[in-house]
C-alpha positions as CSV (number, residue, x, y, z in Angstrom):
1,X,25.9,5.3,27.1
2,X,27.3,7.6,29.7
3,X,25.4,10.4,31.3
4,X,28.2,12.8,30.0
5,X,26.9,15.8,27.0
6,X,27.6,14.3,23.5
7,X,28.9,16.6,20.5
8,X,25.7,16.6,17.8
9,X,28.6,16.0,15.2
10,X,29.6,12.4,16.8
11,X,29.1,9.5,15.2
12,X,27.4,6.8,17.7
13,X,28.2,2.5,17.3
14,X,25.3,0.6,17.6
15,X,26.2,-0.5,21.3
16,X,25.2,3.2,22.2
17,X,21.8,3.2,20.5
18,X,21.0,0.0,21.7
19,X,20.6,-1.6,25.1
20,X,22.3,-4.4,25.7
21,X,21.7,-7.0,29.0
22,X,25.2,-7.7,29.3
23,X,27.4,-4.0,30.0
24,X,24.1,-2.6,31.8
25,X,24.4,-0.4,28.7
26,X,20.3,1.4,28.3
27,X,21.2,3.1,25.2
28,X,20.0,6.0,23.1
29,X,16.9,3.3,22.0
30,X,15.5,1.1,24.6
31,X,15.8,-2.4,21.4
32,X,18.1,-4.9,21.1
33,X,20.5,-5.0,18.4
34,X,18.5,-7.4,16.4
35,X,15.7,-4.8,16.4
36,X,18.0,-1.5,15.5
37,X,19.0,-3.7,12.6
38,X,15.5,-4.3,11.4
39,X,14.6,-0.8,11.8
40,X,17.1,-0.1,9.5
41,X,16.9,-2.8,7.4
42,X,13.5,-1.0,6.4
43,X,14.2,2.5,6.3
44,X,12.6,3.7,9.2
45,X,16.2,4.1,11.3
46,X,18.7,6.6,10.1
47,X,21.0,5.3,7.5
48,X,24.6,4.0,9.0
49,X,27.8,5.4,7.7
50,X,30.2,3.0,6.9
51,X,33.6,4.3,8.3
52,X,35.9,1.3,7.1
53,X,34.9,-2.4,6.9
54,X,34.2,-3.1,10.0
55,X,33.1,0.3,11.7
56,X,29.4,1.4,11.2
57,X,28.2,4.5,12.8
58,X,25.2,6.4,12.7
59,X,25.5,10.4,13.0
60,X,24.1,11.8,16.6
61,X,21.6,14.2,15.4
62,X,19.8,11.7,13.7
63,X,19.1,9.7,15.7
64,X,18.1,11.3,18.4
65,X,15.3,12.9,15.6
66,X,14.6,9.4,15.5
67,X,14.2,8.8,18.4
68,X,12.2,12.7,19.2
69,X,10.1,11.2,16.0
70,X,9.7,7.6,17.7
71,X,8.1,9.7,20.9
72,X,6.4,11.6,19.1
73,X,4.0,8.8,17.9
74,X,4.2,7.2,21.5
75,X,2.3,10.4,23.2
């Protein structure tokens, strides 16, 4: 994800949220795709929104709030 400003109502794909060593993208939350999906499956991370059979997204605000909650637990 670049350093551009993201609108609070924007949608994020998993590649925007997680780190990707292949592209160098650090993502909003520095975990692997598999960790993110495990968190989603367990209910720890926000639930996804299916826009179509091949497109799964999350609301930016939900992911940002989740990231803040993780940061609060680490402090």
